[in-house]
C-alpha positions as a printed Julia matrix, in Angstrom:
299×3 Matrix{Float64}:
 52.27   -6.11   6.83
 49.63   -8.48   6.36
 46.83   -9.35   9.37
 47.37  -12.93  10.17
 43.21  -13.32   9.21
 44.51  -12.92   5.66
 46.97  -15.28   5.18
 46.47  -17.44   2.32
 47.45  -20.56   4.41
 47.23  -22.53   8.08
 50.41  -22.72  10.6
 50.16  -26.24  12.27
 52.32  -27.04  15.3
 53.3   -30.46  16.33
 53.97  -31.32  20.23
 55.2   -34.32  21.58
 53.55  -37.37  22.11
 53.55  -38.87  25.81
 56.6   -41.63  25.51
 57.18  -40.43  21.67
 59.23  -38.0   20.29
 58.02  -35.33  17.59
 55.87  -35.98  14.96
 58.59  -35.41  12.3
 56.5   -35.15   9.37
 54.33  -32.21  11.17
 58.01  -30.72  11.3
 59.23  -31.04   8.22
 58.46  -27.93   6.04
 58.15  -30.14   2.73
 54.95  -32.11   4.26
 52.51  -29.29   2.3
 54.23  -31.03  -1.07
 53.7   -34.07  -0.68
 50.41  -35.86  -2.59
 48.63  -36.82   0.45
 48.09  -33.31   2.03
 46.79  -30.69   0.08
 46.49  -26.78   1.81
 43.87  -24.75   0.2
 43.2   -21.41   2.43
 42.36  -22.66   5.98
 41.25  -26.71   5.19
 43.41  -29.6    4.62
 41.85  -31.64   1.99
 43.17  -35.48   2.57
 43.33  -37.55  -0.52
 43.15  -41.03   0.34
 45.7   -41.95  -2.67
 48.49  -40.6   -1.01
 47.35  -42.41   2.1
 47.57  -45.19   0.44
 50.85  -44.68  -1.28
 52.36  -44.2    2.62
 54.7   -46.68   3.74
 53.48  -48.83   6.61
 50.03  -47.46   6.72
 47.9   -50.57   7.49
 50.79  -52.77   7.98
 51.31  -52.12  11.72
 55.15  -50.4   10.14
 54.45  -46.92   9.9
 55.82  -44.11  12.67
 53.12  -45.17  15.37
 54.19  -48.55  15.4
 54.88  -50.42  18.85
 58.22  -50.77  19.35
 60.48  -52.73  22.13
 61.69  -49.72  23.43
 58.54  -47.71  23.67
 57.53  -50.82  25.43
 60.3   -50.5   27.77
 59.88  -46.92  28.45
 56.33  -47.19  29.51
 56.9   -50.43  31.82
 59.6   -48.39  33.52
 56.91  -45.51  33.65
 54.74  -47.75  35.14
 56.47  -49.3   37.92
 58.24  -46.01  39.01
 54.47  -44.43  39.49
 53.76  -47.64  41.46
 56.67  -47.39  43.88
 56.25  -44.15  44.39
 52.8   -44.08  45.41
 53.21  -47.58  47.28
 55.85  -45.61  49.36
 53.76  -42.48  49.8
 51.07  -44.67  51.5
 53.47  -47.0   53.67
 54.74  -43.5   54.67
 51.6   -42.39  55.69
 50.18  -45.5   57.09
 53.75  -46.25  58.94
 52.86  -42.6   60.9
 49.34  -43.2   61.65
 50.24  -46.77  63.18
 53.5   -44.94  64.99
 51.06  -43.19  67.08
 50.07  -46.36  68.81
 53.23  -47.56  69.98
 53.13  -46.58  73.88
 55.6   -44.35  74.82
 56.96  -46.62  77.43
 57.58  -49.05  74.37
 58.91  -46.58  72.45
 61.36  -45.33  75.24
 62.5   -48.74  75.87
 63.62  -49.11  72.09
 67.06  -48.72  70.84
 68.08  -46.22  68.31
 69.1   -47.49  65.21
 70.27  -46.27  61.4
 68.64  -46.66  58.18
 67.02  -50.13  57.93
 67.95  -51.19  54.44
 72.0   -50.12  54.93
 72.6   -50.83  58.81
 71.56  -54.03  60.99
 68.56  -53.44  62.71
 66.76  -56.1   65.49
 63.12  -55.91  65.22
 61.3   -57.71  67.65
 57.7   -59.22  66.53
 55.16  -59.93  69.36
 51.96  -61.77  68.4
 49.53  -61.51  71.58
 46.6   -63.96  71.97
 44.32  -60.97  72.67
 40.55  -61.71  70.9
 38.27  -59.17  69.39
 35.37  -58.16  71.53
 32.67  -60.78  71.22
 34.63  -63.88  70.46
 33.23  -66.93  72.09
 36.87  -68.13  72.27
 38.23  -68.64  75.79
 41.57  -68.91  77.33
 42.68  -65.3   76.79
 41.36  -61.15  77.14
 39.82  -59.11  74.54
 41.58  -56.69  72.51
 43.06  -53.68  74.87
 43.34  -55.67  77.83
 46.36  -57.48  79.15
 47.26  -60.35  77.23
 50.05  -62.85  76.9
 52.35  -62.83  73.49
 52.25  -66.34  72.45
 54.44  -65.58  68.86
 57.53  -63.9   69.54
 59.97  -63.66  66.78
 63.32  -61.8   66.39
 64.3   -60.44  62.94
 67.78  -59.16  62.36
 67.54  -57.22  58.94
 69.54  -54.83  57.29
 73.29  -54.37  56.77
 73.65  -57.57  54.27
 72.71  -59.68  56.84
 69.21  -61.16  57.52
 67.91  -63.78  60.21
 65.1   -65.05  62.33
 65.02  -66.45  65.86
 61.77  -67.56  67.84
 61.61  -67.71  71.4
 59.17  -70.75  72.64
 56.65  -68.55  74.64
 57.33  -71.31  77.83
 60.73  -70.35  77.86
 61.32  -69.87  81.87
 63.69  -66.35  82.22
 64.22  -63.9   84.36
 61.33  -60.63  84.36
 63.04  -57.54  85.08
 61.35  -56.57  88.45
 59.22  -59.77  88.79
 61.39  -62.5   89.04
 61.11  -65.9   86.81
 58.29  -66.82  84.77
 57.17  -67.92  81.43
 58.5   -65.56  78.73
 54.83  -64.68  77.51
 53.82  -63.23  80.81
 56.16  -60.45  80.39
 53.69  -58.77  77.86
 50.77  -59.82  80.01
 52.68  -57.94  83.0
 54.02  -54.83  81.62
 52.96  -54.67  78.02
 55.37  -54.44  75.36
 58.01  -52.12  77.08
 58.37  -55.09  79.59
 58.46  -57.63  76.87
 61.28  -55.68  75.43
 63.08  -55.29  78.54
 62.9   -59.23  79.01
 63.7   -60.14  75.47
 67.03  -57.97  76.1
 67.99  -59.01  79.15
 67.62  -62.24  78.34
 69.22  -62.42  74.8
 71.68  -59.67  75.81
 70.78  -57.94  72.73
 69.61  -54.34  71.66
 65.96  -54.33  70.17
 65.62  -51.55  67.28
 62.09  -51.72  66.17
 58.49  -53.52  67.67
 55.69  -55.0   65.55
 52.8   -56.16  67.63
 50.11  -58.07  66.0
 46.9   -60.23  67.52
 43.73  -62.03  66.44
 41.85  -58.99  64.6
 44.95  -57.46  62.85
 47.1   -60.4   61.34
 44.12  -62.21  59.21
 43.66  -58.19  57.93
 47.56  -58.04  57.27
 47.29  -61.13  55.39
 43.96  -60.36  53.55
 45.16  -56.72  52.39
 48.03  -58.65  50.83
 45.44  -60.72  48.65
 46.67  -63.74  50.88
 50.41  -65.63  50.83
 51.61  -68.61  49.24
 52.73  -71.21  51.9
 54.53  -74.21  51.65
 54.68  -77.1   54.29
 53.47  -80.43  55.26
 50.0   -81.79  55.99
 48.23  -79.59  59.02
 44.71  -80.89  60.24
 43.98  -78.73  63.36
 41.27  -77.92  65.24
 41.55  -74.51  66.78
 39.07  -73.85  70.01
 37.52  -77.12  69.49
 37.14  -77.2   65.81
 34.36  -76.05  63.51
 31.54  -78.31  64.99
 32.14  -76.97  68.58
 32.27  -73.1   67.26
 35.86  -73.13  66.55
 38.18  -73.29  63.43
 39.22  -76.3   61.52
 41.89  -75.95  59.19
 43.16  -78.83  56.98
 45.95  -78.22  54.49
 47.62  -81.04  52.59
 51.12  -81.37  51.96
 52.52  -79.17  49.44
 51.86  -75.43  48.38
 48.51  -73.82  48.95
 47.37  -70.18  48.6
 45.95  -68.82  52.18
 43.92  -66.34  53.31
 44.23  -64.56  56.86
 42.16  -66.77  58.64
 43.54  -69.82  57.61
 47.11  -68.33  58.16
 46.04  -67.21  61.81
 45.02  -70.49  62.7
 48.27  -72.11  60.85
 50.2   -69.65  63.35
 48.51  -70.73  66.68
 48.56  -74.89  65.68
 49.93  -76.75  68.01
 48.05  -80.02  67.96
 48.31  -80.95  64.39
 46.53  -84.49  63.59
 48.52  -85.1   60.71
 51.69  -85.34  62.64
 51.29  -85.79  66.86
 54.22  -85.52  67.48
 55.1   -81.92  66.63
 55.61  -79.84  69.43
 56.25  -75.82  69.73
 59.26  -75.56  68.14
 57.25  -76.87  64.89
 54.94  -74.07  65.29
 57.66  -71.59  65.72
 59.03  -73.13  62.62
 55.75  -72.71  60.62
 55.32  -69.01  61.81
 58.59  -68.38  60.1
 57.5   -70.02  57.15
 54.03  -67.59  57.4
 56.88  -64.56  57.9
 59.07  -65.48  54.94
 55.77  -65.67  52.77
 54.7   -62.31  53.55
 58.07  -60.52  53.38
 57.77  -62.5   49.64
 54.26  -61.64  48.9
 55.63  -57.9   49.8
 58.36  -57.84  47.25
């Protein structure tokens, strides 16, 4: 048998390309007989005349042309990859953040099934804790007892979704501490007592807890690249407004792209200079709109 190095020809193999089948022409044994490729020894000499005669060359209709099916496959691959990466990042982040929930709060939460298929009740507590070094008065810094000025309940999963806001000044029975405003439960006993108070007041079980504050909420909004908010005119001066060291929010009626700082001011607004008859119920409706905007952006 002759040695492979003595062969008067060269063997070429084709492999599948990404999102494309095998090169049919390279697998065709008759390819060496075509006028555009002449094999001599170990070299392939290119015949430009044959290349010009090949159908579709230079016109975008050859075997490498862009087809609808190829585009769909590429888009599908990109979407699946994005979803997988996002899921992995979310799971890792969820595990890290879960460790920050106090043991007392975790024991107070009721067990629940898979969120997408089983109904779950999520309690969102927005505390008025400020970052260290803040000049705002009226609340303690993060890490010390503070009030839950925003209390929202979300019913998700099992084919039904609903949102309920509880005004912060609602007077309720705080277990073991008598009657007081509902936002005082968080200041007295932290998230565990807040969960117990809400469950006692409404007669329901809370399955999950979400805590946000003046530092984490803007970061959440900014990490999403902002959110789209649609509502009426809002002009509010948080902590005295910009001229007094606070923050002034001005939004015309309509749709706006807002960042974390604007979203926080909007969620905190109680006195709206555009509509001075608004009360805490209007503030709760705005908070629900912001929550809806967050869900829309995540989706």
